[in-house]
C-alpha positions in Angstrom: 0.1 17.7 44.8 1.8 14.5 43.8 -1.5 12.9 42.9 -2.3 15.8 40.7 1.1 15.5 38.8 0.6 11.8 38.4 -2.8 12.4 37.0 -1.4 14.8 34.4 1.3 12.3 33.5 -1.2 9.5 32.9 -3.3 11.8 30.7 -0.3 12.7 28.6 0.8 9.1 28.2 -2.8 7.9 27.4 -3.4 10.3 24.6 -1.8 12.1 21.7 -3.3 15.6 21.2 -3.3 16.4 17.5 -3.1 19.9 16.0 -6.8 19.8 15.2 -7.9 19.2 18.7 -8.8 15.6 17.9 -7.4 13.1 20.5 -6.0 9.8 19.4 -5.5 7.1 22.0 -1.8 6.1 22.5 -3.1 2.5 22.5 -3.5 2.7 18.7 0.3 2.8 18.4 1.2 0.3 21.1 1.4 -2.7 18.9 2.4 -1.4 15.5 4.9 -4.2 14.9 2.0 -6.7 15.5 0.0 -5.0 12.7 2.9 -5.6 10.3 3.0 -9.2 11.3 -0.7 -9.5 10.8 -0.4 -8.0 7.3 2.3 -10.5 6.5 0.2 -13.4 7.8 -2.7 -12.3 5.6 -0.4 -12.1 2.5 -0.8 -8.3 2.2 2.8 -7.5 2.8 5.7 -9.6 1.3 8.5 -9.4 3.9 11.0 -10.0 1.2 9.9 -6.9 -0.7 9.2 -4.8 2.4 11.3 -5.9 5.4 9.9 -5.1 8.8 12.7 -2.6 9.7 12.0 -0.7 6.5 8.2 -0.7 7.1 8.6 0.5 10.7 10.8 3.4 9.5 8.2 4.5 7.0 5.4 4.0 9.6 7.1 6.4 12.0 8.1 9.0 9.4 5.1 9.0 7.0 2.2 6.7 7.8 1.5 7.8 11.4 1.7 11.6 10.6 -0.6 11.0 7.6 -3.1 9.1 9.7 -3.1 11.9 12.3 -4.0 14.3 9.6 -6.6 12.0 8.2 -8.2 11.7 11.7 -9.0 15.4 11.6 -11.6 14.7 8.8 -12.7 11.2 10.1 -12.3 10.9 13.9 -14.1 7.6 13.9 -11.3 5.7 12.1 -8.6 4.1 14.2 -5.0 3.4 13.1 -5.4 -0.2 12.2 -8.5 0.6 10.0 -6.5 3.4 8.3 -3.6 1.1 7.6 -5.9 -1.5 6.1 -7.6 1.2 4.0 -4.1 2.1 2.6 -3.1 -1.6 2.2 -0.4 -1.1 4.8 1.6 1.0 2.3 2.0 -1.5 -0.4 0.4 -1.8 -3.8 -2.5 -4.2 -3.8 -1.4 -6.0 -6.9 2.4 -6.1 -6.8 3.0 -5.8 -3.1 5.7 -3.3 -3.8 6.1 -0.6 -1.1 4.9 2.7 -2.3 6.9 5.0 0.1 10.4 3.9 -0.6 12.5 6.1 -2.9 14.8 5.0 -5.7 17.8 5.6 -3.5 16.3 3.1 -0.9 15.5 0.4 -3.5 18.2 0.4 -6.1 17.7 -1.7 -9.3 18.8 -2.0 -12.8 16.6 1.0 -13.6 18.9 3.2 -11.5 21.7 2.5 -14.1 20.1 5.0 -16.4 20.3 8.7 -15.7 17.4 10.8 -14.5 17.1 12.4 -17.9 17.0 9.0 -19.6 14.3 7.9 -17.1 12.3 11.1 -17.9 12.6 10.4 -21.6 11.5 6.8 -21.2 8.5 7.9 -19.2 7.5 10.4 -21.9 8.0 7.8 -24.6 6.2 4.9 -23.0 3.1 6.6 -21.5 -0.2 7.5 -23.2 -3.7 8.7 -22.7 -5.6 6.9 -20.0 -2.6 5.6 -18.1 -2.8 5.7 -14.3 0.1 6.9 -12.4 0.8 5.9 -8.8 3.7 7.6 -7.1 5.3 7.2 -3.6 6.5 10.0 -1.4 5.3 12.0 1.6 2.3 13.8 0.2 0.1 16.0 2.3 -3.1 14.3 1.3 -4.3 12.1 4.2 -3.6 8.9 2.3 -0.4 7.0 1.4 1.0 8.0 -1.9 -0.5 10.0 -4.8 -2.2 9.1 -8.1 -2.8 10.9 -11.4 -4.1 10.2 -14.9 -2.9 11.0 -18.4 -5.9 13.0 -19.8 -4.1 13.1 -23.2 -1.0 11.6 -24.6 1.2 14.5 -23.5 -0.6 15.7 -20.3 -1.2 14.6 -16.7 -4.3 15.6 -14.7 -4.1 15.5 -11.0 -5.4 16.8 -7.6 -2.1 17.4 -5.8 -3.6 18.3 -2.4 -1.2 20.3 -0.2 -0.7 21.6 3.3 -4.0 22.3 5.1 -5.9 19.8 3.0 -8.0 18.8 6.1 -9.7 22.2 5.9 -10.3 21.8 2.1 -8.2 23.4 -0.6 -9.9 25.5 -3.3 -9.3 25.1 -7.0 -6.9 22.2 -6.6 -7.2 20.4 -10.0 -4.4 21.0 -12.4 -2.8 19.8 -15.7 0.9 19.5 -16.3 2.9 18.2 -19.3 4.0 14.7 -18.6 7.6 15.8 -18.8 6.9 18.4 -16.1 5.1 15.9 -14.0 7.7 13.1 -14.0 10.5 15.7 -13.5 8.7 16.7 -10.3 8.7 13.1 -9.1 12.0 11.8 -10.4 13.3 10.9 -7.0 10.3 8.6 -6.2 9.1 5.5 -8.0 6.2 6.1 -10.3 4.2 3.0 -11.2 2.3 3.2 -14.5 -0.9 1.2 -15.0 -2.8 0.6 -18.2 -5.9 -1.2 -19.3 -5.6 -3.4 -22.4 -8.4 -1.7 -24.3 -6.7 1.3 -25.9 -9.8 2.8 -27.3 -11.5 2.6 -24.0 -8.5 4.2 -22.3 -8.6 7.1 -24.7 -12.4 7.5 -24.1 -11.8 7.6 -20.4 -8.9 10.1 -20.8 -11.2 12.4 -22.9 -13.9 12.1 -20.2 -11.4 13.1 -17.5 -10.2 16.0 -19.6 -13.7 17.4 -20.2 -15.2 16.7 -16.8 -12.3 17.6 -14.5 -10.3 20.2 -16.4 -11.9 21.9 -19.5 -15.5 21.3 -20.7 -14.5 21.3 -24.4 -11.0 19.8 -24.1 -9.1 23.1 -24.3 -5.8 24.1 -22.7 -7.2 26.6 -20.3 -8.9 25.3 -17.2 -12.6 26.2 -16.8 -13.6 23.5 -14.3 -12.5 24.2 -10.7 -12.4 21.4 -8.2 -11.7 21.8 -4.5 -9.6 19.2 -2.7 -11.2 17.3 0.2 -10.8 13.8 1.3 -14.3 12.4 2.1 -16.3 9.2 1.6 -18.7 10.6 -1.0 -17.1 8.5 -3.8 -19.5 9.7 -6.6 -19.4 13.4 -5.7 -17.4 15.4 -8.2 -16.7 18.4 -6.1 -14.8 18.3 -3.8 -12.5 15.6 -5.0 -9.1 14.0 -4.3 -6.3 12.4 -6.4 -7.3 8.7 -6.6 -11.1 9.4 -6.4 -10.8 11.5 -9.6 -9.3 8.5 -11.4 -11.9 6.1 -10.0 -14.6 8.5 -11.2 -13.0 8.9 -14.7 -13.1 5.1 -15.2 -16.5 4.6 -13.5 -18.3 7.3 -15.5 -16.1 7.6 -18.6 -16.5 3.9 -19.5 -20.2 4.2 -20.1 -22.2 1.1 -19.4 -19.2 -1.2 -19.4 -18.6 -3.1 -16.1 -15.1 -1.6 -15.6 -15.2 -0.6 -11.9 -16.2 -2.9 -9.1 -19.5 -1.9 -7.3 -18.7 -0.4 -3.9 -21.8 1.7 -3.1 -22.0 5.4 -2.6 -19.7 5.7 0.4 -16.1 4.7 0.2 -12.5 6.0 0.2 -10.2 4.7 -2.6 -6.6 5.4 -1.8 -3.8 5.1 -4.5 -2.6 1.8 -3.2 -6.0 0.1 -4.0 -6.7 1.6 -7.4 -5.6 -1.5 -9.4 -7.9 -3.8 -7.5 -10.9 -1.3 -7.9 -11.4 -2.7 -11.4 -13.3 -5.8 -12.5 -11.3 -8.8 -13.6 -11.9 -8.2 -17.4 -10.6 -4.6 -17.2 -7.9 -4.9 -14.5 -5.0 -2.5 -15.4 -1.6 -4.0 -15.6 1.7 -2.5 -14.6 3.8 -1.5 -17.6 6.8 -0.4 -15.5 8.2 1.8 -12.8 9.9 5.1 -13.7 
């Protein structure tokens, strides 16, 4: 009887049984602090911008649960691979942590009111801009991304609970005031390519290929949400993949996006470095 109980205990310690029935080895989480140290040594994480204690807090509260959801759709990926895929939770260009809220990272921007911040976002952004926002989104990747498909509108795939089973008709358009109001507690990083005409061309492509075929206000294109590695497949889609496709296809024959083949996952944290050097978007600010 004692041997039987010990066997059960070992089984429980050796595995985490997820809600999907997928089993993840507890060994994946046994040296998480070492993974942070490795990312610092490889110049992925700047410890001055993302101290280890803060990273470990976000790892427990958000990264690990997101990974466990992701594993339901890709059981072959382990935790270290998933963290690398998501750039350990920091933006690939600025190294700023994507998950920390404004309350956790006070700055001079916090001196202005929420309404002033909303007004500034609406004033400063324009068609073709890429939005990357932090927060705990039920999408299987860290953070969330969207694109301005017109000067006054944001196009996105918001995901949602149950995304691992696929979510029907998930693409939507919001006014940019609605969108930033929804995300006013998180940091929204705005990225822009320098070629204004090309940005508007891409925005038009996104509008007519991912929302309405003739650019109208009523949606007549319906995309399902699913996180998969078919990077060039339009439907199903997900947040940052939609933006990648908009710039890949909407830019015509211009070498805007780096070649990555037909199978890849592009999370929000790696969108800026998905572009070739001549077209790399630059950050115009955080709101």
